[in-house]
Gaussian input, Z-matrix of N, CA and C with variables (Angstrom, degrees):
# hf/3-21g

backbone

0 1
 N
 C     1     B1
 C     2     B2     1     A1
 N     3     B3     2     A2     1     D1
 C     4     B4     3     A3     2     D2
 C     5     B5     4     A4     3     D3
 N     6     B6     5     A5     4     D4
 C     7     B7     6     A6     5     D5
 C     8     B8     7     A7     6     D6
 N     9     B9     8     A8     7     D7
 C    10    B10     9     A9     8     D8
 C    11    B11    10    A10     9     D9
 N    12    B12    11    A11    10    D10
 C    13    B13    12    A12    11    D11
 C    14    B14    13    A13    12    D12
 N    15    B15    14    A14    13    D13
 C    16    B16    15    A15    14    D14
 C    17    B17    16    A16    15    D15
 N    18    B18    17    A17    16    D16
 C    19    B19    18    A18    17    D17
 C    20    B20    19    A19    18    D18
 N    21    B21    20    A20    19    D19
 C    22    B22    21    A21    20    D20
 C    23    B23    22    A22    21    D21
 N    24    B24    23    A23    22    D22
 C    25    B25    24    A24    23    D23
 C    26    B26    25    A25    24    D24
 N    27    B27    26    A26    25    D25
 C    28    B28    27    A27    26    D26
 C    29    B29    28    A28    27    D27
 N    30    B30    29    A29    28    D28
 C    31    B31    30    A30    29    D29
 C    32    B32    31    A31    30    D30
 N    33    B33    32    A32    31    D31
 C    34    B34    33    A33    32    D32
 C    35    B35    34    A34    33    D33
 N    36    B36    35    A35    34    D34
 C    37    B37    36    A36    35    D35
 C    38    B38    37    A37    36    D36
 N    39    B39    38    A38    37    D37
 C    40    B40    39    A39    38    D38
 C    41    B41    40    A40    39    D39
 N    42    B42    41    A41    40    D40
 C    43    B43    42    A42    41    D41
 C    44    B44    43    A43    42    D42
 N    45    B45    44    A44    43    D43
 C    46    B46    45    A45    44    D44
 C    47    B47    46    A46    45    D45
 N    48    B48    47    A47    46    D46
 C    49    B49    48    A48    47    D47
 C    50    B50    49    A49    48    D48
 N    51    B51    50    A50    49    D49
 C    52    B52    51    A51    50    D50
 C    53    B53    52    A52    51    D51
 N    54    B54    53    A53    52    D52
 C    55    B55    54    A54    53    D53
 C    56    B56    55    A55    54    D54
 N    57    B57    56    A56    55    D55
 C    58    B58    57    A57    56    D56
 C    59    B59    58    A58    57    D57
 N    60    B60    59    A59    58    D58
 C    61    B61    60    A60    59    D59
 C    62    B62    61    A61    60    D60
 N    63    B63    62    A62    61    D61
 C    64    B64    63    A63    62    D62
 C    65    B65    64    A64    63    D63
 N    66    B66    65    A65    64    D64
 C    67    B67    66    A66    65    D65
 C    68    B68    67    A67    66    D66
 N    69    B69    68    A68    67    D67
 C    70    B70    69    A69    68    D68
 C    71    B71    70    A70    69    D69
 N    72    B72    71    A71    70    D70
 C    73    B73    72    A72    71    D71
 C    74    B74    73    A73    72    D72
 N    75    B75    74    A74    73    D73
 C    76    B76    75    A75    74    D74
 C    77    B77    76    A76    75    D75
 N    78    B78    77    A77    76    D76
 C    79    B79    78    A78    77    D77
 C    80    B80    79    A79    78    D78
 N    81    B81    80    A80    79    D79
 C    82    B82    81    A81    80    D80
 C    83    B83    82    A82    81    D81
 N    84    B84    83    A83    82    D82
 C    85    B85    84    A84    83    D83
 C    86    B86    85    A85    84    D84
 N    87    B87    86    A86    85    D85
 C    88    B88    87    A87    86    D86
 C    89    B89    88    A88    87    D87
 N    90    B90    89    A89    88    D88
 C    91    B91    90    A90    89    D89
 C    92    B92    91    A91    90    D90
 N    93    B93    92    A92    91    D91
 C    94    B94    93    A93    92    D92
 C    95    B95    94    A94    93    D93
 N    96    B96    95    A95    94    D94
 C    97    B97    96    A96    95    D95
 C    98    B98    97    A97    96    D96
 N    99    B99    98    A98    97    D97
 C   100   B100    99    A99    98    D98
 C   101   B101   100   A100    99    D99
 N   102   B102   101   A101   100   D100
 C   103   B103   102   A102   101   D101
 C   104   B104   103   A103   102   D102
 N   105   B105   104   A104   103   D103
 C   106   B106   105   A105   104   D104
 C   107   B107   106   A106   105   D105
 N   108   B108   107   A107   106   D106
 C   109   B109   108   A108   107   D107
 C   110   B110   109   A109   108   D108
 N   111   B111   110   A110   109   D109
 C   112   B112   111   A111   110   D110
 C   113   B113   112   A112   111   D111
 N   114   B114   113   A113   112   D112
 C   115   B115   114   A114   113   D113
 C   116   B116   115   A115   114   D114
 N   117   B117   116   A116   115   D115
 C   118   B118   117   A117   116   D116
 C   119   B119   118   A118   117   D117
 N   120   B120   119   A119   118   D118
 C   121   B121   120   A120   119   D119
 C   122   B122   121   A121   120   D120
 N   123   B123   122   A122   121   D121
 C   124   B124   123   A123   122   D122
 C   125   B125   124   A124   123   D123
 N   126   B126   125   A125   124   D124
 C   127   B127   126   A126   125   D125
 C   128   B128   127   A127   126   D126
 N   129   B129   128   A128   127   D127
 C   130   B130   129   A129   128   D128
 C   131   B131   130   A130   129   D129
 N   132   B132   131   A131   130   D130
 C   133   B133   132   A132   131   D131
 C   134   B134   133   A133   132   D132
 N   135   B135   134   A134   133   D133
 C   136   B136   135   A135   134   D134
 C   137   B137   136   A136   135   D135
 N   138   B138   137   A137   136   D136
 C   139   B139   138   A138   137   D137
 C   140   B140   139   A139   138   D138
 N   141   B141   140   A140   139   D139
 C   142   B142   141   A141   140   D140
 C   143   B143   142   A142   141   D141
 N   144   B144   143   A143   142   D142
 C   145   B145   144   A144   143   D143
 C   146   B146   145   A145   144   D144
 N   147   B147   146   A146   145   D145
 C   148   B148   147   A147   146   D146
 C   149   B149   148   A148   147   D147
 N   150   B150   149   A149   148   D148
 C   151   B151   150   A150   149   D149
 C   152   B152   151   A151   150   D150
 N   153   B153   152   A152   151   D151
 C   154   B154   153   A153   152   D152
 C   155   B155   154   A154   153   D153
 N   156   B156   155   A155   154   D154
 C   157   B157   156   A156   155   D155
 C   158   B158   157   A157   156   D156
 N   159   B159   158   A158   157   D157
 C   160   B160   159   A159   158   D158
 C   161   B161   160   A160   159   D159
 N   162   B162   161   A161   160   D160
 C   163   B163   162   A162   161   D161
 C   164   B164   163   A163   162   D162
 N   165   B165   164   A164   163   D163
 C   166   B166   165   A165   164   D164
 C   167   B167   166   A166   165   D165
 N   168   B168   167   A167   166   D166
 C   169   B169   168   A168   167   D167
 C   170   B170   169   A169   168   D168
 N   171   B171   170   A170   169   D169
 C   172   B172   171   A171   170   D170
 C   173   B173   172   A172   171   D171
 N   174   B174   173   A173   172   D172
 C   175   B175   174   A174   173   D173
 C   176   B176   175   A175   174   D174
 N   177   B177   176   A176   175   D175
 C   178   B178   177   A177   176   D176
 C   179   B179   178   A178   177   D177
 N   180   B180   179   A179   178   D178
 C   181   B181   180   A180   179   D179
 C   182   B182   181   A181   180   D180
 N   183   B183   182   A182   181   D181
 C   184   B184   183   A183   182   D182
 C   185   B185   184   A184   183   D183
 N   186   B186   185   A185   184   D184
 C   187   B187   186   A186   185   D185
 C   188   B188   187   A187   186   D186
 N   189   B189   188   A188   187   D187
 C   190   B190   189   A189   188   D188
 C   191   B191   190   A190   189   D189
 N   192   B192   191   A191   190   D190
 C   193   B193   192   A192   191   D191
 C   194   B194   193   A193   192   D192
 N   195   B195   194   A194   193   D193
 C   196   B196   195   A195   194   D194
 C   197   B197   196   A196   195   D195
 N   198   B198   197   A197   196   D196
 C   199   B199   198   A198   197   D197
 C   200   B200   199   A199   198   D198
 N   201   B201   200   A200   199   D199
 C   202   B202   201   A201   200   D200
 C   203   B203   202   A202   201   D201
 N   204   B204   203   A203   202   D202
 C   205   B205   204   A204   203   D203
 C   206   B206   205   A205   204   D204
 N   207   B207   206   A206   205   D205
 C   208   B208   207   A207   206   D206
 C   209   B209   208   A208   207   D207
 N   210   B210   209   A209   208   D208
 C   211   B211   210   A210   209   D209
 C   212   B212   211   A211   210   D210
 N   213   B213   212   A212   211   D211
 C   214   B214   213   A213   212   D212
 C   215   B215   214   A214   213   D213
 N   216   B216   215   A215   214   D214
 C   217   B217   216   A216   215   D215
 C   218   B218   217   A217   216   D216
 N   219   B219   218   A218   217   D217
 C   220   B220   219   A219   218   D218
 C   221   B221   220   A220   219   D219
 N   222   B222   221   A221   220   D220
 C   223   B223   222   A222   221   D221
 C   224   B224   223   A223   222   D222
 N   225   B225   224   A224   223   D223
 C   226   B226   225   A225   224   D224
 C   227   B227   226   A226   225   D225
 N   228   B228   227   A227   226   D226
 C   229   B229   228   A228   227   D227
 C   230   B230   229   A229   228   D228
 N   231   B231   230   A230   229   D229
 C   232   B232   231   A231   230   D230
 C   233   B233   232   A232   231   D231
 N   234   B234   233   A233   232   D232
 C   235   B235   234   A234   233   D233
 C   236   B236   235   A235   234   D234
 N   237   B237   236   A236   235   D235
 C   238   B238   237   A237   236   D236
 C   239   B239   238   A238   237   D237
 N   240   B240   239   A239   238   D238
 C   241   B241   240   A240   239   D239
 C   242   B242   241   A241   240   D240

   B1=1.4632
   B2=1.5292
   B3=1.3362
   B4=1.4579
   B5=1.5255
   B6=1.3526
   B7=1.4630
   B8=1.5259
   B9=1.3326
   B10=1.4601
   B11=1.5261
   B12=1.3052
   B13=1.4633
   B14=1.5174
   B15=1.3180
   B16=1.4540
   B17=1.5259
   B18=1.3207
   B19=1.4644
   B20=1.5194
   B21=1.3102
   B22=1.4643
   B23=1.5219
   B24=1.3077
   B25=1.4580
   B26=1.5185
   B27=1.3238
   B28=1.4624
   B29=1.5255
   B30=1.3094
   B31=1.4640
   B32=1.5224
   B33=1.3100
   B34=1.4687
   B35=1.5193
   B36=1.3162
   B37=1.4643
   B38=1.5221
   B39=1.3148
   B40=1.4625
   B41=1.5236
   B42=1.3159
   B43=1.4727
   B44=1.5153
   B45=1.3346
   B46=1.4600
   B47=1.5264
   B48=1.3302
   B49=1.4630
   B50=1.5233
   B51=1.3260
   B52=1.4629
   B53=1.5271
   B54=1.3101
   B55=1.4643
   B56=1.5283
   B57=1.3214
   B58=1.4624
   B59=1.5265
   B60=1.3225
   B61=1.4682
   B62=1.5237
   B63=1.3283
   B64=1.4696
   B65=1.5283
   B66=1.3216
   B67=1.4645
   B68=1.5260
   B69=1.3304
   B70=1.4595
   B71=1.5252
   B72=1.3171
   B73=1.4656
   B74=1.5345
   B75=1.3075
   B76=1.4583
   B77=1.5243
   B78=1.3095
   B79=1.4620
   B80=1.5244
   B81=1.3049
   B82=1.4687
   B83=1.5261
   B84=1.3267
   B85=1.4634
   B86=1.5313
   B87=1.3329
   B88=1.4594
   B89=1.5213
   B90=1.3304
   B91=1.4590
   B92=1.5331
   B93=1.3063
   B94=1.4722
   B95=1.5270
   B96=1.3270
   B97=1.4685
   B98=1.5366
   B99=1.3380
   B100=1.4696
   B101=1.5262
   B102=1.3188
   B103=1.4729
   B104=1.5265
   B105=1.3065
   B106=1.4627
   B107=1.5227
   B108=1.3272
   B109=1.4607
   B110=1.5250
   B111=1.3324
   B112=1.4650
   B113=1.5212
   B114=1.3415
   B115=1.4671
   B116=1.5289
   B117=1.3183
   B118=1.4656
   B119=1.5243
   B120=1.3076
   B121=1.4672
   B122=1.5387
   B123=1.3236
   B124=1.4680
   B125=1.5321
   B126=1.3277
   B127=1.4688
   B128=1.5264
   B129=1.3238
   B130=1.4663
   B131=1.5209
   B132=1.3220
   B133=1.4628
   B134=1.5299
   B135=1.3145
   B136=1.4644
   B137=1.5266
   B138=1.3191
   B139=1.4662
   B140=1.5373
   B141=1.3174
   B142=1.4691
   B143=1.5244
   B144=1.3275
   B145=1.4640
   B146=1.5263
   B147=1.3271
   B148=1.4637
   B149=1.5241
   B150=1.3111
   B151=1.4683
   B152=1.5260
   B153=1.3013
   B154=1.4681
   B155=1.5264
   B156=1.3178
   B157=1.4660
   B158=1.5241
   B159=1.3210
   B160=1.4593
   B161=1.5269
   B162=1.3223
   B163=1.4576
   B164=1.5198
   B165=1.2979
   B166=1.4650
   B167=1.5328
   B168=1.3376
   B169=1.4718
   B170=1.5254
   B171=1.3354
   B172=1.4568
   B173=1.5260
   B174=1.3172
   B175=1.4665
   B176=1.5276
   B177=1.3235
   B178=1.4590
   B179=1.5285
   B180=1.3286
   B181=1.4591
   B182=1.5162
   B183=1.3199
   B184=1.4572
   B185=1.5274
   B186=1.3152
   B187=1.4646
   B188=1.5287
   B189=1.3330
   B190=1.4667
   B191=1.5199
   B192=1.3284
   B193=1.4596
   B194=1.5218
   B195=1.3260
   B196=1.4552
   B197=1.5202
   B198=1.3185
   B199=1.4624
   B200=1.5219
   B201=1.3310
   B202=1.4584
   B203=1.5227
   B204=1.3148
   B205=1.4611
   B206=1.5170
   B207=1.3127
   B208=1.4612
   B209=1.5150
   B210=1.2942
   B211=1.4627
   B212=1.5316
   B213=1.3336
   B214=1.4633
   B215=1.5293
   B216=1.3290
   B217=1.4701
   B218=1.5330
   B219=1.3103
   B220=1.4670
   B221=1.5293
   B222=1.3309
   B223=1.4710
   B224=1.5311
   B225=1.2989
   B226=1.4600
   B227=1.5195
   B228=1.3341
   B229=1.4620
   B230=1.5318
   B231=1.3178
   B232=1.4580
   B233=1.5277
   B234=1.3224
   B235=1.4621
   B236=1.5236
   B237=1.3311
   B238=1.4684
   B239=1.5313
   B240=1.3445
   B241=1.4609
   B242=1.4923
   A1=111.16
   A2=117.96
   A3=119.42
   A4=111.82
   A5=118.06
   A6=120.16
   A7=110.64
   A8=117.03
   A9=121.11
   A10=110.01
   A11=116.63
   A12=120.48
   A13=109.65
   A14=117.74
   A15=121.69
   A16=111.02
   A17=116.93
   A18=120.31
   A19=110.24
   A20=118.24
   A21=121.03
   A22=110.47
   A23=117.03
   A24=121.14
   A25=110.34
   A26=117.06
   A27=120.42
   A28=110.96
   A29=117.03
   A30=121.01
   A31=110.21
   A32=116.71
   A33=121.19
   A34=110.31
   A35=116.77
   A36=120.60
   A37=111.56
   A38=116.96
   A39=120.34
   A40=111.32
   A41=116.14
   A42=119.06
   A43=111.13
   A44=116.56
   A45=118.60
   A46=110.33
   A47=118.03
   A48=119.69
   A49=111.00
   A50=117.78
   A51=120.99
   A52=109.30
   A53=117.43
   A54=120.95
   A55=110.87
   A56=116.50
   A57=119.61
   A58=110.17
   A59=118.01
   A60=121.20
   A61=110.76
   A62=116.86
   A63=120.97
   A64=109.51
   A65=117.41
   A66=120.97
   A67=110.12
   A68=116.88
   A69=120.27
   A70=111.25
   A71=117.22
   A72=120.59
   A73=110.57
   A74=117.15
   A75=121.98
   A76=111.44
   A77=115.77
   A78=120.98
   A79=111.46
   A80=117.33
   A81=121.26
   A82=113.10
   A83=117.77
   A84=119.48
   A85=113.13
   A86=117.41
   A87=120.69
   A88=109.44
   A89=118.44
   A90=118.78
   A91=109.81
   A92=115.87
   A93=120.76
   A94=111.38
   A95=116.33
   A96=120.39
   A97=112.60
   A98=117.27
   A99=119.32
   A100=113.00
   A101=118.46
   A102=122.31
   A103=113.08
   A104=117.48
   A105=120.70
   A106=114.02
   A107=116.37
   A108=120.44
   A109=110.40
   A110=115.46
   A111=123.51
   A112=106.70
   A113=117.07
   A114=118.06
   A115=112.47
   A116=116.99
   A117=122.47
   A118=106.94
   A119=118.10
   A120=121.15
   A121=115.58
   A122=118.21
   A123=120.44
   A124=114.54
   A125=117.94
   A126=120.39
   A127=110.22
   A128=115.28
   A129=120.89
   A130=110.77
   A131=114.33
   A132=119.27
   A133=108.10
   A134=116.90
   A135=121.34
   A136=110.03
   A137=117.50
   A138=120.12
   A139=111.07
   A140=118.14
   A141=120.91
   A142=110.77
   A143=116.78
   A144=120.35
   A145=111.37
   A146=116.81
   A147=120.39
   A148=109.67
   A149=116.07
   A150=121.23
   A151=110.52
   A152=116.45
   A153=121.73
   A154=110.86
   A155=116.72
   A156=120.65
   A157=112.38
   A158=116.28
   A159=119.85
   A160=113.43
   A161=118.39
   A162=119.49
   A163=116.89
   A164=119.46
   A165=119.49
   A166=112.42
   A167=119.66
   A168=117.47
   A169=112.89
   A170=116.92
   A171=119.65
   A172=111.43
   A173=117.28
   A174=121.77
   A175=110.19
   A176=116.51
   A177=121.05
   A178=111.43
   A179=116.04
   A180=119.42
   A181=111.28
   A182=117.58
   A183=119.77
   A184=110.27
   A185=116.63
   A186=120.05
   A187=110.56
   A188=117.32
   A189=120.68
   A190=111.21
   A191=116.34
   A192=120.63
   A193=112.60
   A194=117.05
   A195=120.83
   A196=113.01
   A197=116.74
   A198=120.14
   A199=110.07
   A200=115.35
   A201=121.21
   A202=109.78
   A203=115.86
   A204=121.31
   A205=109.00
   A206=116.68
   A207=122.52
   A208=109.19
   A209=115.84
   A210=120.23
   A211=109.37
   A212=116.95
   A213=119.12
   A214=110.92
   A215=117.00
   A216=119.37
   A217=110.90
   A218=116.09
   A219=121.19
   A220=108.25
   A221=116.73
   A222=119.09
   A223=111.00
   A224=114.98
   A225=120.86
   A226=111.85
   A227=116.45
   A228=120.65
   A229=109.46
   A230=116.31
   A231=120.87
   A232=109.71
   A233=117.34
   A234=120.69
   A235=111.26
   A236=117.28
   A237=121.14
   A238=111.74
   A239=116.04
   A240=119.54
   A241=109.19
   D1=-43.88
   D2=-178.41
   D3=-64.72
   D4=-31.51
   D5=176.70
   D6=-64.52
   D7=-39.05
   D8=178.45
   D9=-64.32
   D10=-45.73
   D11=179.10
   D12=-64.54
   D13=-43.80
   D14=179.75
   D15=-61.16
   D16=-44.39
   D17=179.47
   D18=-64.35
   D19=-39.82
   D20=177.94
   D21=-63.10
   D22=-40.99
   D23=178.39
   D24=-62.73
   D25=-45.14
   D26=178.90
   D27=-62.12
   D28=-40.94
   D29=179.03
   D30=-62.68
   D31=-45.89
   D32=179.33
   D33=-61.72
   D34=-45.38
   D35=-179.68
   D36=-63.00
   D37=-42.31
   D38=178.65
   D39=-63.38
   D40=-43.59
   D41=179.13
   D42=-64.80
   D43=-42.08
   D44=-179.79
   D45=-64.61
   D46=-40.16
   D47=-178.67
   D48=-62.14
   D49=-33.90
   D50=175.88
   D51=-64.38
   D52=-44.59
   D53=179.43
   D54=-64.54
   D55=-41.01
   D56=179.27
   D57=-64.77
   D58=-39.90
   D59=177.60
   D60=-61.26
   D61=-40.75
   D62=177.53
   D63=-64.13
   D64=-41.75
   D65=177.63
   D66=-58.26
   D67=-44.62
   D68=-179.92
   D69=-61.81
   D70=-37.45
   D71=177.28
   D72=-68.83
   D73=-40.77
   D74=179.27
   D75=-62.91
   D76=-38.80
   D77=-179.02
   D78=-60.22
   D79=-29.95
   D80=-178.24
   D81=-61.40
   D82=-21.26
   D83=-179.25
   D84=-91.72
   D85=-8.45
   D86=177.59
   D87=-73.69
   D88=131.70
   D89=174.84
   D90=-71.43
   D91=146.57
   D92=-179.31
   D93=-57.61
   D94=-30.52
   D95=-178.72
   D96=-64.38
   D97=-15.37
   D98=-179.64
   D99=-91.88
   D100=0.26
   D101=-174.33
   D102=-54.60
   D103=-42.22
   D104=-176.53
   D105=-99.68
   D106=9.31
   D107=179.58
   D108=-64.60
   D109=134.40
   D110=174.51
   D111=-132.56
   D112=121.59
   D113=-179.80
   D114=-62.95
   D115=-29.54
   D116=173.15
   D117=-141.80
   D118=156.53
   D119=-174.79
   D120=-60.52
   D121=-25.51
   D122=-173.25
   D123=-95.05
   D124=10.29
   D125=-178.56
   D126=-114.04
   D127=168.17
   D128=179.17
   D129=-67.39
   D130=150.82
   D131=172.68
   D132=-75.02
   D133=170.50
   D134=179.11
   D135=-56.61
   D136=-47.90
   D137=-177.20
   D138=-67.27
   D139=-35.39
   D140=176.29
   D141=-66.74
   D142=-38.87
   D143=179.03
   D144=-67.79
   D145=-39.51
   D146=176.05
   D147=-58.89
   D148=-47.42
   D149=179.15
   D150=-60.73
   D151=-45.37
   D152=-179.60
   D153=-59.64
   D154=-50.48
   D155=-178.47
   D156=-64.45
   D157=-34.08
   D158=-177.02
   D159=-80.31
   D160=-34.68
   D161=-169.37
   D162=-116.94
   D163=-28.66
   D164=-177.49
   D165=-61.09
   D166=-39.33
   D167=176.47
   D168=-59.50
   D169=-25.81
   D170=177.78
   D171=-60.80
   D172=-26.25
   D173=175.42
   D174=-57.14
   D175=-46.40
   D176=-179.44
   D177=-71.05
   D178=-39.30
   D179=179.35
   D180=-66.35
   D181=-37.18
   D182=178.74
   D183=-63.92
   D184=-36.47
   D185=177.05
   D186=-66.19
   D187=-41.14
   D188=179.55
   D189=-66.28
   D190=-34.40
   D191=-178.08
   D192=-88.68
   D193=-9.32
   D194=-178.86
   D195=71.25
   D196=34.20
   D197=178.82
   D198=-118.75
   D199=164.43
   D200=178.85
   D201=-73.03
   D202=145.53
   D203=-179.79
   D204=-90.12
   D205=115.94
   D206=-179.72
   D207=-117.67
   D208=85.51
   D209=-178.58
   D210=-93.34
   D211=134.45
   D212=178.19
   D213=-71.48
   D214=159.40
   D215=178.09
   D216=-65.44
   D217=158.57
   D218=178.05
   D219=-65.08
   D220=127.05
   D221=-179.72
   D222=-70.01
   D223=159.68
   D224=179.00
   D225=-92.02
   D226=-22.49
   D227=-176.76
   D228=-132.49
   D229=163.26
   D230=176.42
   D231=-66.86
   D232=-35.73
   D233=178.91
   D234=-60.06
   D235=-36.49
   D236=177.77
   D237=-72.79
   D238=-26.44
   D239=-177.93
   D240=-68.52

């Protein structure tokens, strides 16, 4: 049973890493001037959303893998993201 769960976790992690890599490539086309853009005042900025999409799922994966969650701070610019 643990091998099945472990394999499922690895599959999920591999798939997510592909999506995260695509996100990183997509971010390269955003102009730096859009980093702090918020379509409405109560939502995340572009750079906050990039950070959220890239790192928050790692919280769940760290729990599945039994490791500590080490998320980097929210970047200030798209270049840092």
